[in-house]
N, C-alpha and C positions, 0 to 999 in steps of 0.2 A: 261817711265812708262805708262802702259796702264790705262785707266780711270776706268775700272772695278776693277782692283787690288787696285787702290787708294780709291775707294768707299768702298771696303771691309775693308781696313785699317781704314778709317774714322769711319765706323760703329763699328769696334772693339774698337777703342779709345773711342767712345761715350758710348758704353756699359761698358767699364772699368771705365769711369768717373762717370757714373750713380751708379754703384755698390759702388765705393769709397765714393760718396756723401751720399749714404744710410748708409754706415758703419760709416762715420764721424757724421752723424746726430744722430746716436744712442750712440755714445761715450759720456762720461761725462768729464767735465772740471771743476776743482775746483779752487776758488780764495779765499784767506784769506786776510782780511784788518784789520787795527787798531790793529796791534800786535796780530793777530789771534783771535780777539774779535768777528769778524763776518766772517763766512765761507759760501760761496755760491757755489752750484753745479748746473751746467747747461749742457744741451746736446749740441752737435755740431749744432743742429737745432735751438738753441736759447731758448729752454724751460728750465725754472728754475725748478729744481727737489727738491732742499732742501736749506734751510737757517738755519744756526745754529748761535745763538746769545748767547754769554757768559753773564750770568746774571749780572756779575760785571759791564758791560757797560750800563745796563739799569738804567737811571737816570730820574725820572719823571720831574725834573727841566731842563733837557737838551735833550728833545726828538729830536731836530734838529740834534744833533751829531749822534744819533743812525740812524736816517733816512739817513743821509749822508753816514754813513758806509755801510748800507744795499745797497743803490744805487750804491756806488762805487764797492762793492763786486759783484753785479749783472752785472755791466758793464764789470768788469774785467773777470768774468767767461765766459760771452758771447764773449768777445774779444778773449780769448784763443781759443775758438771753431772756430771762424772765421779765426784766424791766422793759425790754424792747417789745416783747409779746404783749405785755399789759398795755403799753402805750398804743400799739397798733389796734388791739381789741377795743380800746376806749374810743379810738377814732371811728372804727367801724360801727360801733353801737351808739355813738353819739353820747357816751357817758351814761347810758341807761343803767349800768350796774347789773347786768344779767347774771344770775347765779351760775357758777361753774366755769366762768370765762376769766 
């Protein structure tokens, strides 16, 4: 295989990965915790776009429980985005395990 053809293929793969990363960064991922008492939506880029809290879970005497639910929801929504990104990058690279992706 000639070097020029290989470089073109690498550039095409890089462009495809960049486009897919941008697409995934804009996608939204939702996680619900505590029996759907807290629902968090985040982008694939890790930005939290919304948090919905069921008023029934708001207890002034147990704020820590609500804080834990919100934290867990945020972590799960962001994890879903990271998992989707990793899966798509693996598809694009054919499982090559390119560093930094």
